[in-house]
N, C-alpha and C positions, 0 to 999 in steps of 0.2 A: 176834643176830649180834655177833661180837667184832670190835672195831676192831683193825686191824693197824698197826704202826708199824715203820719201818725206821731203823736207826742206822748211819751210815757212819763208820767210823774208819780212820785211816791208820796203818800199822805199817811199820817198817823192820827188816829181818832181816839180820844179818851172820853168816856161818858160815865157819869154818875147819876143813878136814878134812885129815887126814894118814894115810899108811900107811907102815909100816916092816916089811920082811921079817924074820921070826924064824927061818925055815927055808925049805926049798924049797917047802913046801906051806902054811905058816902065816904070816899077816900080822897085825901089830898095827894096829888101827884106832883113831884118836883124833879127837875133834871137839869144838869149842866153838862155841856159838851165843849171840848176844846179840840180843834182840828188844826194840826200842824202840817205845813207844806215842807216835807223833808227835802224835796228837790231844790227849792229856793231858800231853805232854812229860815222860814218866816212862820209866825203864828197866823194862819190863814183865816180862821173863823172861830167865833165863840157863840154859843147858843144857850139861852136860859129859857126854860119852859115850865109852866105850872098850870094847874087846873084841878077840877073836881071830877072824879070818876064815880059812877053810880053802879052798884052791884045789881045786875039783872037776874042772875041765878048763880049757883056756886061756881060755875065755869065761865061766866060771861060778865064783862064790865064794859061800860061805854061812858064817854064823857067829852067835855069841851075843854080844850087847853089853849093857852096863849103863849106865844114865843117872842122873844126879842133876840134878833140875830145881827151880829156885827161881822162883816166880811172886810178884811184888809186886802186890797189889791196891790199887785206889784208896782203899780204906778204911784203908790203912796196914798191914794185916796181910800176912804172908808165908806162902805155902804151900810146903812142901818135898815133893817126890815122888822115889821111887826106882823106875825103870822098867826091867825086863828087856826086851830087844828081840831078835827074830830078824831078821837082815838077809840079803838076797840081792842079789848084784851080777851083772848081765849086762853083759859088755863087747862093744861093737859099734863098728865103724868106719862112720862116716856118710859118708865121702868126704873129699876134700881141698878146701881153700879156695884159690882161685886169685886172684892179684893182678889 
């Protein structure tokens, strides 16, 4: 039998997202994310992603994005990734918040 162990780590994630209309049907999507490893007190990962979303209907958008991700490992090495991403957005109204 293999012994199992569990490691609990705490992370904090800050993300900033923005959209800018390019035309009636196309929108530029841009985002930046910072991921902090609270357990080891290190900046663990940064992500920058951008691309174009196409409005399919008033409630649906789809598009292709591209991300650059840098992950800093505890060993001191840094990994760099380039990630193509397909994104789908569904817009829904959940209701109003009343005082």
